[in-house]
N, C-alpha and C positions, 0 to 999 in steps of 0.2 A: 381627342386623344386623352387617355387616362393618365393622371399624374399621381405619383405616390409621394406623399409628404412625410417627413420624419423629423420630429422635433428633437432638440438636443436632449431632453429628458428621456425620451424613448430610446435614443441612441445610447445614452448612458446606461439605461436599464438593460439593453441588449448586451452591452459590453460586460456588465457585471454578471449577467446570466451566463454568458459564454465563459467568463473567468471561473465562476463557481463550478460549472460543468467540467471544465478542464482540471480543476483541483480535485474534484470527486473522482475522475478517471485516474488521475495520478495517484490518489490515495488508495484506490482499489488495486492498482498495479503494485504499489509498495506493499500492501497487506498480503497480496498473493506471494510476493517474493519472500516476505518475512515468514509466511506459513511454510513455504518450501524449505527455507533454511532451518527453521525449528524442527521440521520433520527429519531432515538429514542429521541434525545434531542428536535428536532423540534416537534415531537408528544407530548412530555411532556409539552413544552411551549404552544402549541396550546390548550391542554386540560386545562391548568391553566392560560390562557390569562387574564381572568377576575380578578382572584386573583392577578396576577402580576400588572395589571393596578390599582387595588384598593390599593395595597401596595405603588405604586409610587405616587398615587394622595394624599394619606394621609400624606406623609412626606414633 
């Protein structure tokens, strides 16, 4: 019967690898959400550009 042996060093490397992969996935999700938010804010600013300019010019 075949046996699979796993040393503590290999197990530690596996855990670190999985942790780094999960951090990368989390970072990608956060960056996607930030990009969506910035796009929405940019659209709102573009739609209200005249009002914003009017507010700054009167003060």
